[in-house]
C-alpha positions as CSV (number, residue, x, y, z in Angstrom):
1,X,-12.7,-92.2,95.3
2,X,-12.5,-88.9,97.0
3,X,-14.4,-86.8,94.3
4,X,-17.2,-86.2,96.3
5,X,-15.1,-85.6,99.5
6,X,-13.2,-82.8,97.7
7,X,-16.2,-81.2,96.3
8,X,-17.8,-80.8,99.7
9,X,-14.5,-79.4,101.1
10,X,-14.2,-76.9,98.2
11,X,-17.9,-75.9,97.4
12,X,-19.6,-73.6,99.8
13,X,-22.8,-75.9,99.5
14,X,-23.4,-78.8,97.3
15,X,-26.6,-80.3,95.8
16,X,-26.9,-84.1,95.5
17,X,-29.8,-86.0,94.1
18,X,-30.8,-89.4,95.6
19,X,-32.4,-91.4,92.4
20,X,-35.9,-93.2,93.2
21,X,-35.0,-95.9,90.7
22,X,-31.6,-96.8,89.1
23,X,-32.6,-95.4,85.9
24,X,-30.4,-93.4,83.7
25,X,-33.2,-91.2,82.4
26,X,-33.5,-90.2,86.2
27,X,-29.9,-89.5,86.4
28,X,-30.0,-87.7,83.2
29,X,-32.9,-85.3,84.4
30,X,-31.1,-84.7,87.8
31,X,-27.8,-83.7,85.7
32,X,-29.9,-81.5,83.6
33,X,-31.2,-79.9,86.7
34,X,-27.9,-79.1,87.9
35,X,-27.2,-82.1,90.3
36,X,-23.5,-81.9,91.7
37,X,-23.5,-85.7,92.8
38,X,-25.9,-88.7,92.4
39,X,-26.7,-91.8,94.7
40,X,-27.9,-95.0,93.8
41,X,-29.0,-98.2,95.8
42,X,-28.6,-101.7,96.0
43,X,-30.3,-104.5,98.4
44,X,-32.8,-102.1,99.9
45,X,-36.3,-101.4,100.3
46,X,-36.2,-97.6,100.3
47,X,-38.8,-96.3,102.5
48,X,-39.2,-92.6,101.0
49,X,-39.5,-93.8,97.2
50,X,-41.4,-97.3,98.0
51,X,-38.8,-98.9,95.8
52,X,-36.9,-102.3,95.9
53,X,-33.4,-102.1,94.7
54,X,-32.1,-105.2,93.7
55,X,-28.4,-106.9,93.9
56,X,-25.3,-105.7,92.2
57,X,-25.8,-108.6,89.7
58,X,-29.4,-107.3,89.2
59,X,-28.6,-103.6,88.9
60,X,-25.0,-103.5,87.4
61,X,-26.2,-102.7,83.7
62,X,-28.2,-99.8,85.1
63,X,-25.5,-98.5,87.4
64,X,-23.0,-98.6,84.7
65,X,-25.2,-96.5,82.5
66,X,-25.8,-94.0,85.3
67,X,-22.0,-93.8,86.0
68,X,-21.3,-93.2,82.4
69,X,-23.4,-89.9,82.2
70,X,-22.4,-88.8,85.4
71,X,-18.8,-89.0,84.6
72,X,-19.3,-87.2,81.3
73,X,-20.6,-84.3,83.3
74,X,-17.7,-85.0,86.0
75,X,-20.3,-85.6,88.7
76,X,-19.6,-88.3,91.5
77,X,-21.8,-91.3,92.1
78,X,-22.4,-93.0,95.5
79,X,-24.2,-95.9,96.5
80,X,-26.4,-97.3,99.3
81,X,-24.9,-100.8,99.5
82,X,-27.6,-102.6,101.6
83,X,-29.6,-102.6,104.7
84,X,-31.2,-105.1,107.1
85,X,-28.8,-107.8,106.6
86,X,-28.4,-107.8,102.9
87,X,-25.1,-105.9,102.2
88,X,-22.7,-105.6,99.2
89,X,-19.5,-107.7,99.7
90,X,-16.0,-106.2,99.8
91,X,-15.2,-108.0,96.5
92,X,-18.3,-105.8,95.2
93,X,-17.1,-102.7,96.6
94,X,-14.0,-103.3,94.4
95,X,-16.1,-103.9,91.6
96,X,-18.2,-100.8,92.3
97,X,-15.0,-98.7,92.4
98,X,-13.8,-100.1,89.1
99,X,-17.1,-99.2,87.5
100,X,-16.7,-95.8,88.7
101,X,-18.7,-95.4,92.0
102,X,-17.2,-92.7,94.3
103,X,-18.6,-93.4,97.9
104,X,-20.8,-95.5,99.7
105,X,-23.5,-94.2,102.2
106,X,-25.3,-96.6,105.0
107,X,-26.6,-96.6,108.4
108,X,-23.6,-97.7,110.7
109,X,-25.9,-100.4,112.0
110,X,-26.1,-101.9,108.7
111,X,-22.5,-101.4,107.6
112,X,-20.1,-104.5,108.5
113,X,-16.8,-103.5,110.4
114,X,-14.7,-104.1,107.3
115,X,-16.3,-101.0,105.5
116,X,-14.4,-98.7,107.7
117,X,-11.1,-100.0,106.6
118,X,-11.6,-100.8,103.2
119,X,-9.9,-98.3,100.5
120,X,-12.2,-98.7,97.4
121,X,-14.9,-96.5,98.4
122,X,-15.2,-93.0,100.6
123,X,-17.0,-93.7,103.9
124,X,-20.3,-91.9,104.2
125,X,-22.4,-93.0,107.3
126,X,-25.8,-91.8,108.4
127,X,-26.6,-90.3,111.9
128,X,-29.9,-91.6,112.8
129,X,-33.1,-91.0,114.9
130,X,-32.0,-91.1,118.5
131,X,-28.7,-90.7,120.6
132,X,-26.2,-90.5,117.5
133,X,-23.9,-87.7,118.4
134,X,-21.2,-89.7,120.4
135,X,-21.5,-92.7,118.1
136,X,-20.9,-90.5,115.1
137,X,-17.6,-88.8,116.7
138,X,-16.5,-92.4,117.3
139,X,-17.2,-93.5,113.8
140,X,-15.5,-90.4,112.5
141,X,-12.3,-91.5,114.5
142,X,-12.7,-95.0,112.8
143,X,-12.7,-93.9,109.1
144,X,-15.8,-92.1,108.6
145,X,-15.1,-89.1,106.0
146,X,-18.7,-87.8,105.6
147,X,-21.9,-87.9,107.4
148,X,-25.3,-87.9,106.3
149,X,-27.6,-86.5,109.0
150,X,-30.6,-88.9,108.6
151,X,-31.9,-88.2,111.7
152,X,-35.6,-87.9,111.3
153,X,-38.1,-90.9,112.4
154,X,-40.2,-92.4,109.7
155,X,-43.3,-90.7,111.2
156,X,-42.0,-87.3,110.6
157,X,-41.1,-88.1,106.7
158,X,-42.6,-85.5,104.5
159,X,-43.3,-82.8,107.2
160,X,-42.2,-79.4,107.0
161,X,-38.7,-78.3,108.3
162,X,-38.8,-76.6,111.6
163,X,-36.3,-74.6,113.5
164,X,-35.7,-77.3,116.1
165,X,-34.5,-79.7,112.9
166,X,-32.1,-77.0,111.9
167,X,-30.7,-76.7,115.5
168,X,-30.1,-80.3,115.4
169,X,-28.3,-80.3,112.0
170,X,-26.1,-77.3,113.3
171,X,-25.5,-79.4,116.3
172,X,-24.2,-82.2,114.1
173,X,-22.2,-79.9,112.0
174,X,-20.5,-78.2,114.9
175,X,-19.7,-81.6,116.5
176,X,-17.9,-83.4,113.5
177,X,-15.2,-82.3,111.4
178,X,-16.4,-84.5,108.5
179,X,-19.0,-82.7,106.1
180,X,-22.5,-83.2,106.8
181,X,-25.1,-83.8,104.3
182,X,-28.8,-83.3,104.9
183,X,-31.3,-85.4,103.1
184,X,-34.8,-84.4,102.2
185,X,-36.5,-86.8,104.9
186,X,-38.6,-83.8,105.6
187,X,-40.2,-81.5,103.1
188,X,-37.3,-79.2,102.6
189,X,-37.9,-76.1,100.2
190,X,-35.4,-74.0,98.1
191,X,-35.7,-71.1,100.4
192,X,-34.3,-73.4,103.2
193,X,-31.0,-74.0,101.6
194,X,-29.8,-70.4,103.0
195,X,-30.6,-71.6,106.5
196,X,-29.0,-75.0,106.1
197,X,-25.9,-73.4,104.9
198,X,-25.8,-71.2,107.6
199,X,-26.0,-74.0,110.1
200,X,-22.8,-75.4,108.8
201,X,-24.3,-78.1,106.5
202,X,-22.1,-78.6,103.6
203,X,-24.7,-80.4,101.1
204,X,-28.4,-81.1,100.6
205,X,-29.3,-84.7,99.3
206,X,-32.8,-84.5,97.7
207,X,-34.9,-87.3,97.1
208,X,-38.3,-88.7,96.2
209,X,-40.3,-86.5,99.0
210,X,-39.2,-83.3,97.0
211,X,-38.2,-84.5,93.7
212,X,-41.0,-86.9,92.6
213,X,-40.2,-90.1,90.9
214,X,-40.2,-89.2,87.3
215,X,-37.6,-87.4,84.9
216,X,-39.7,-84.1,84.5
217,X,-40.2,-83.5,88.2
218,X,-36.7,-84.7,89.1
219,X,-35.2,-81.9,86.7
220,X,-37.5,-79.3,87.8
221,X,-37.0,-79.9,91.5
222,X,-33.4,-80.1,91.0
223,X,-33.1,-76.9,89.0
224,X,-34.9,-75.0,91.7
225,X,-32.6,-76.3,94.3
226,X,-29.5,-75.3,92.1
227,X,-30.8,-72.0,91.5
228,X,-31.0,-71.4,95.3
229,X,-27.4,-72.1,95.6
230,X,-26.6,-69.0,93.3
């Protein structure tokens, strides 16, 4: 717990990778490319990757292997614990923490109230498309320690990043004290890193839209973004 939060507070900018499958080969590829944090999933049908992620019971072995290689590289791992009514239990949060998972990441409308007060995993919640600023401010007061700016509607996924998008990210970053992480819902390019950093964003979370779904493409994309941080 607190590993990613400490990294975000220390680094000028941080590169995270959301794995399109809970597969240790993908984790190893992201780490070779220079990922500074990884994200895995449970209990969701992931829109961008088109992947179904199973329960903790189904995914436990894969998650344990991913955490093992990440810990060897001193890289934190977080988890999306569910959506749409299927959500990991508090007992399972404790098991995930014991396994070495550092934080959880969820939309606030998917997260049960107990997630704000549990002490197993750091709390990352996702701003969403629509009227989100006031909600995220209240959630920050209630226990949220990190915010994923997941504000793009599904119909805009994969489109080029715009100046309006950057302005919205800046608005979130200036409104919240919690570090703001931008996910690659849009087709973000390495050249956009400097603009995002200038907007006050603390991290970029790249996923299937820009990394692809196979080890080679994930390693190549991650390395390109990591080089842009230099």
